[in-house]
C-alpha positions as CSV (number, residue, x, y, z in Angstrom):
1,X,33.0,-60.4,-12.0
2,X,31.2,-63.1,-9.7
3,X,31.3,-60.8,-6.8
4,X,29.6,-58.0,-9.1
5,X,27.0,-60.6,-9.9
6,X,26.3,-61.3,-6.3
7,X,26.1,-57.8,-5.5
8,X,23.7,-57.1,-8.1
9,X,21.4,-60.0,-6.9
10,X,21.6,-58.7,-3.4
11,X,20.8,-55.3,-4.6
12,X,17.7,-56.2,-6.1
13,X,16.7,-58.4,-3.3
14,X,17.2,-55.4,-0.9
15,X,15.3,-53.1,-3.0
16,X,12.2,-55.5,-3.1
17,X,12.3,-56.0,0.5
18,X,12.6,-52.2,1.1
19,X,9.5,-51.7,-1.3
20,X,7.5,-54.5,0.4
21,X,8.1,-53.0,4.0
22,X,7.3,-49.5,2.9
23,X,3.9,-50.9,1.4
24,X,3.2,-53.0,4.6
25,X,3.9,-49.8,6.8
26,X,1.7,-47.4,4.8
27,X,-1.1,-50.1,4.5
28,X,-1.2,-50.4,8.4
29,X,-0.9,-46.7,9.0
30,X,-3.3,-45.4,6.5
31,X,-6.7,-44.7,8.0
32,X,-8.7,-43.4,5.0
33,X,-8.9,-44.1,1.3
34,X,-9.1,-41.4,-1.5
35,X,-12.7,-43.0,-2.2
36,X,-14.8,-45.1,-0.3
37,X,-17.1,-48.0,-0.7
38,X,-20.9,-47.7,-0.9
39,X,-24.0,-49.7,-0.1
40,X,-27.5,-49.1,-1.8
41,X,-30.6,-50.8,-2.9
42,X,-32.1,-51.6,-6.4
43,X,-34.6,-50.1,-7.0
44,X,-34.3,-47.0,-4.6
45,X,-37.8,-47.2,-3.6
46,X,-40.8,-49.6,-3.9
47,X,-44.6,-49.8,-3.4
48,X,-46.1,-52.9,-1.9
49,X,-49.7,-53.7,-0.8
50,X,-50.2,-55.0,2.9
51,X,-49.8,-58.8,2.6
52,X,-47.8,-58.7,-0.5
53,X,-44.1,-59.1,-1.0
54,X,-41.5,-57.5,-3.1
55,X,-37.8,-58.2,-3.7
56,X,-35.1,-55.6,-3.9
57,X,-31.2,-56.2,-4.2
58,X,-28.4,-54.8,-1.9
59,X,-25.9,-53.3,-4.1
60,X,-22.3,-53.1,-3.2
61,X,-19.8,-50.7,-4.8
62,X,-16.0,-51.0,-3.7
63,X,-14.7,-47.9,-5.7
64,X,-12.2,-50.1,-7.5
65,X,-10.7,-51.0,-4.1
66,X,-10.0,-54.7,-3.5
67,X,-11.9,-56.0,-0.6
68,X,-11.9,-59.3,1.6
69,X,-15.6,-59.1,2.7
70,X,-18.5,-57.0,3.7
71,X,-21.3,-56.8,6.1
72,X,-24.7,-55.2,5.6
73,X,-26.9,-54.5,8.6
74,X,-30.3,-53.1,7.9
75,X,-33.0,-51.9,10.0
76,X,-36.6,-51.2,9.6
77,X,-39.9,-50.7,11.2
78,X,-41.5,-54.2,12.1
79,X,-45.0,-52.2,12.4
80,X,-45.0,-51.4,8.8
81,X,-42.8,-53.9,7.0
82,X,-41.3,-57.4,7.6
83,X,-38.5,-59.4,5.9
84,X,-39.5,-63.0,4.7
85,X,-36.1,-63.9,3.0
86,X,-32.6,-62.9,2.8
87,X,-30.7,-64.3,-0.3
88,X,-27.0,-64.1,-0.6
89,X,-25.5,-63.0,-3.9
90,X,-22.7,-64.5,-6.0
91,X,-19.8,-62.1,-5.7
92,X,-18.3,-63.5,-2.7
93,X,-17.1,-67.2,-2.2
94,X,-18.7,-67.6,1.1
95,X,-21.8,-66.0,3.0
96,X,-21.4,-66.8,6.7
97,X,-24.6,-64.8,7.8
98,X,-27.9,-64.4,6.1
99,X,-30.3,-63.5,8.8
100,X,-33.2,-61.4,9.9
101,X,-35.3,-60.6,13.1
102,X,-38.8,-59.2,12.6
103,X,-39.4,-58.6,16.2
104,X,-36.3,-56.3,16.5
105,X,-36.6,-54.9,12.8
106,X,-33.0,-55.8,11.8
107,X,-31.5,-58.1,8.7
108,X,-27.8,-59.0,8.4
109,X,-26.1,-60.3,5.5
110,X,-22.3,-61.0,5.4
111,X,-20.0,-62.2,2.7
112,X,-16.1,-63.0,2.6
113,X,-13.6,-64.1,-0.1
114,X,-11.9,-67.4,-0.1
115,X,-8.5,-66.2,0.2
116,X,-6.6,-62.7,0.5
117,X,-5.2,-63.5,-3.0
118,X,-8.8,-63.5,-4.5
119,X,-10.1,-60.2,-3.4
120,X,-13.5,-58.5,-4.8
121,X,-13.5,-55.2,-6.7
122,X,-16.2,-53.5,-8.5
123,X,-19.9,-53.1,-8.2
124,X,-22.5,-55.9,-7.9
125,X,-25.5,-57.6,-6.3
126,X,-24.5,-58.3,-2.7
127,X,-27.5,-60.0,-2.0
128,X,-31.4,-59.5,-2.0
129,X,-34.4,-58.9,0.6
130,X,-37.8,-60.1,0.3
131,X,-40.1,-57.5,1.9
132,X,-43.6,-57.9,2.9
133,X,-46.2,-55.1,3.6
134,X,-47.6,-55.0,7.2
135,X,-49.5,-51.9,7.7
136,X,-50.1,-48.9,5.5
137,X,-47.8,-46.0,5.5
138,X,-44.3,-44.7,4.5
139,X,-41.2,-46.3,6.0
140,X,-37.4,-47.0,5.0
141,X,-34.9,-49.9,5.1
142,X,-31.8,-48.1,6.5
143,X,-28.3,-49.4,6.5
144,X,-27.1,-49.2,10.1
145,X,-24.0,-47.2,9.5
146,X,-21.6,-44.9,11.5
147,X,-18.5,-43.7,9.7
148,X,-15.5,-45.0,11.3
149,X,-17.3,-48.0,13.2
150,X,-16.6,-51.7,12.5
151,X,-19.6,-53.1,14.3
152,X,-22.3,-52.2,11.8
153,X,-22.5,-52.0,8.0
154,X,-18.9,-52.4,6.6
155,X,-16.8,-53.2,3.7
156,X,-13.7,-54.9,4.9
157,X,-9.9,-54.4,3.9
158,X,-6.7,-55.5,5.6
159,X,-5.4,-51.9,6.0
160,X,-6.2,-48.7,8.3
161,X,-9.1,-49.5,10.5
162,X,-10.4,-52.2,8.4
163,X,-13.5,-50.6,7.0
164,X,-13.8,-48.4,3.8
165,X,-17.5,-48.1,3.6
166,X,-18.2,-44.2,3.3
167,X,-21.8,-43.8,2.3
168,X,-25.1,-45.7,2.2
169,X,-28.4,-45.1,0.2
170,X,-31.7,-46.3,2.1
171,X,-34.7,-47.8,0.6
172,X,-38.0,-45.9,0.4
173,X,-41.1,-48.1,1.0
174,X,-44.6,-47.1,0.5
175,X,-47.2,-49.7,2.1
176,X,-50.4,-49.4,0.5
177,X,-54.0,-50.7,1.7
178,X,-54.4,-54.4,1.6
179,X,-55.6,-57.4,3.6
180,X,-53.0,-58.9,5.8
181,X,-55.4,-61.6,7.6
182,X,-54.8,-64.4,5.2
183,X,-51.1,-64.2,5.0
184,X,-49.9,-63.0,8.4
185,X,-49.5,-66.2,9.9
186,X,-46.9,-67.1,7.1
187,X,-44.5,-64.2,8.3
188,X,-41.5,-65.7,9.8
189,X,-40.5,-64.3,13.2
190,X,-36.9,-64.5,12.3
191,X,-34.4,-66.4,10.2
192,X,-30.7,-67.1,10.8
193,X,-28.2,-68.9,8.5
194,X,-25.2,-68.2,10.3
195,X,-22.5,-70.9,9.3
196,X,-20.2,-69.9,12.3
197,X,-21.0,-70.0,16.2
198,X,-18.9,-67.0,16.9
199,X,-20.4,-63.5,17.1
200,X,-17.4,-61.7,16.1
201,X,-17.8,-59.3,13.1
202,X,-16.5,-59.7,9.7
203,X,-13.8,-56.7,10.4
204,X,-12.7,-58.4,13.6
205,X,-12.4,-61.8,12.1
206,X,-10.1,-60.4,9.3
207,X,-8.0,-58.3,11.7
208,X,-7.7,-61.2,14.2
209,X,-6.0,-63.2,11.4
210,X,-3.5,-60.4,11.3
211,X,-2.9,-60.7,15.2
212,X,-4.9,-57.3,15.7
213,X,-8.1,-56.9,18.0
214,X,-10.2,-54.0,17.9
215,X,-11.1,-52.4,21.4
216,X,-14.8,-52.0,21.6
217,X,-16.8,-49.6,23.8
218,X,-17.5,-51.1,27.1
219,X,-21.4,-50.6,26.5
220,X,-23.2,-50.4,23.2
221,X,-27.0,-50.0,22.6
222,X,-29.1,-51.0,19.7
223,X,-29.4,-48.2,17.4
224,X,-32.4,-49.3,15.5
225,X,-35.0,-46.5,16.3
226,X,-37.8,-49.0,15.0
227,X,-37.1,-51.7,17.5
228,X,-39.6,-52.0,20.6
229,X,-38.2,-50.7,23.8
230,X,-38.0,-54.3,25.5
231,X,-35.9,-55.3,22.7
232,X,-33.3,-52.7,23.1
233,X,-30.4,-55.0,24.5
234,X,-26.9,-54.3,24.2
235,X,-25.8,-55.2,20.8
236,X,-24.4,-58.7,21.0
237,X,-22.7,-58.5,17.6
238,X,-20.1,-56.4,19.0
239,X,-18.8,-59.0,21.3
240,X,-15.4,-60.5,20.9
241,X,-15.3,-64.2,20.8
242,X,-13.8,-66.1,23.6
243,X,-11.2,-67.7,21.3
244,X,-10.0,-64.0,20.4
245,X,-10.0,-62.9,24.1
246,X,-8.1,-66.2,25.3
247,X,-5.6,-66.3,22.2
248,X,-2.9,-64.5,24.0
249,X,-2.0,-61.4,25.8
250,X,-2.6,-58.5,23.5
251,X,-0.8,-55.2,23.8
252,X,-3.2,-52.2,24.1
253,X,-2.6,-49.3,21.8
254,X,-5.9,-47.7,22.6
255,X,-8.1,-47.9,19.4
256,X,-6.7,-51.4,18.9
257,X,-4.7,-54.1,20.4
258,X,-2.0,-55.9,18.9
259,X,-0.8,-59.6,19.3
260,X,2.9,-59.7,20.5
261,X,3.7,-62.1,17.8
262,X,2.5,-59.7,15.1
263,X,4.7,-57.0,16.7
264,X,7.8,-59.6,16.9
265,X,7.2,-60.3,13.2
266,X,6.8,-56.7,11.9
267,X,10.1,-55.9,14.3
268,X,12.0,-58.7,12.8
269,X,11.0,-57.8,9.2
270,X,12.2,-54.4,9.9
271,X,15.4,-55.4,11.5
272,X,16.1,-57.8,8.5
273,X,15.4,-54.8,5.9
274,X,17.8,-52.5,8.0
275,X,20.5,-55.3,7.8
276,X,20.1,-55.8,4.2
277,X,20.3,-52.0,3.8
278,X,23.4,-51.9,5.7
279,X,25.1,-54.5,3.8
280,X,24.1,-52.8,0.7
281,X,25.7,-49.5,1.9
282,X,28.9,-51.4,3.0
283,X,29.1,-53.2,-0.5
284,X,28.5,-49.7,-2.2
285,X,31.4,-48.4,0.1
286,X,33.7,-51.2,-1.1
287,X,32.9,-50.9,-4.5
288,X,33.4,-47.1,-4.6
289,X,36.8,-47.5,-2.9
290,X,37.7,-50.1,-5.5
291,X,36.7,-47.7,-8.4
292,X,38.4,-44.8,-6.8
293,X,41.6,-47.0,-6.3
294,X,41.6,-48.1,-9.8
295,X,41.1,-44.6,-11.1
296,X,43.9,-43.4,-8.9
297,X,46.1,-46.3,-10.2
298,X,45.2,-45.3,-13.9
299,X,45.9,-41.7,-13.3
300,X,49.3,-42.6,-11.6
301,X,50.1,-44.6,-14.5
302,X,49.1,-42.1,-17.1
303,X,51.3,-39.5,-15.3
304,X,54.3,-42.0,-15.2
305,X,54.1,-42.6,-18.9
306,X,53.7,-38.9,-19.4
307,X,56.8,-38.3,-17.5
308,X,58.7,-41.1,-19.1
309,X,57.7,-39.7,-22.5
310,X,59.0,-36.2,-21.6
311,X,62.2,-37.6,-20.2
312,X,62.7,-39.5,-23.5
313,X,62.0,-36.5,-25.6
314,X,64.4,-34.5,-23.4
315,X,67.1,-37.1,-23.9
316,X,66.7,-37.2,-27.6
317,X,66.9,-33.3,-27.7
318,X,70.1,-33.3,-25.8
319,X,71.4,-36.1,-28.2
320,X,70.6,-34.1,-31.3
321,X,72.1,-30.9,-29.7
322,X,75.5,-32.8,-28.9
323,X,75.5,-33.9,-32.6
324,X,75.0,-30.3,-34.0
325,X,77.5,-29.1,-31.7
326,X,80.1,-31.6,-32.9
327,X,79.3,-30.7,-36.7
328,X,79.7,-27.1,-35.9
329,X,83.1,-27.3,-34.4
330,X,84.5,-30.2,-36.4
């Protein structure tokens, strides 16, 4: 009975470990999700007079998927509009970056959860932008977004390539006639409330904690079509921090590089699961052998008892026949 209880506990432990390993492998090999997250603005369009300001909300929808953070990169035409303020929302525990640069026509807002045990899921206000009209005309505030890229707007998870953002909805802006002379000097050139000195993107920061480093293209360019030609320098936000580069020798797998310690951990976990599965198989084999032996022994005993019963009945029949014969001839 004690052996059976130990076997039962080990059986449960092996099952749990096997399920965990399967989930872990699926999470790391799965590149896409059934439905992706989305960024949008609320409202979808605004009118603003030159020299006046209007505030719009940046909305995030994770499509019911738990995420560790998000990064909204917004580009605009600095000849027609300017950003005067970037306000973080309250749905994430920390907003390490809230910045804008009116010379380049770019704003950025990043949010992250406090731990992987407190993921955010749902639809809410990621933050807000205060926009000021500059010159009369129609323009847009666009989310910088390329599907599959982790260096622009993204919604971060710990599986696949780390980004589940699948769609964005841009903001339509109509700047009407107005006087800008009195307010133009108050337009800030740029603002940055970055809490971290590293320029590593949000996705890279999450994956780095898991021992995985994305391999970026050797050369990237600013995708903002509104930026002045002299300002189109390589996008420094894609650079990998020196801490990541110097943290150890990564093994290159093309799309990404993995820390040997991560590979060792996964390998050790896989070996442990295989050993536990082997132990489970051996215990099952032994239990089946014992059960078969007990069944064989029981069958033998039944046959022996049946044979003894037949012998006893035969002996009784012979005795009865002998008695009858004696009565007949006496």
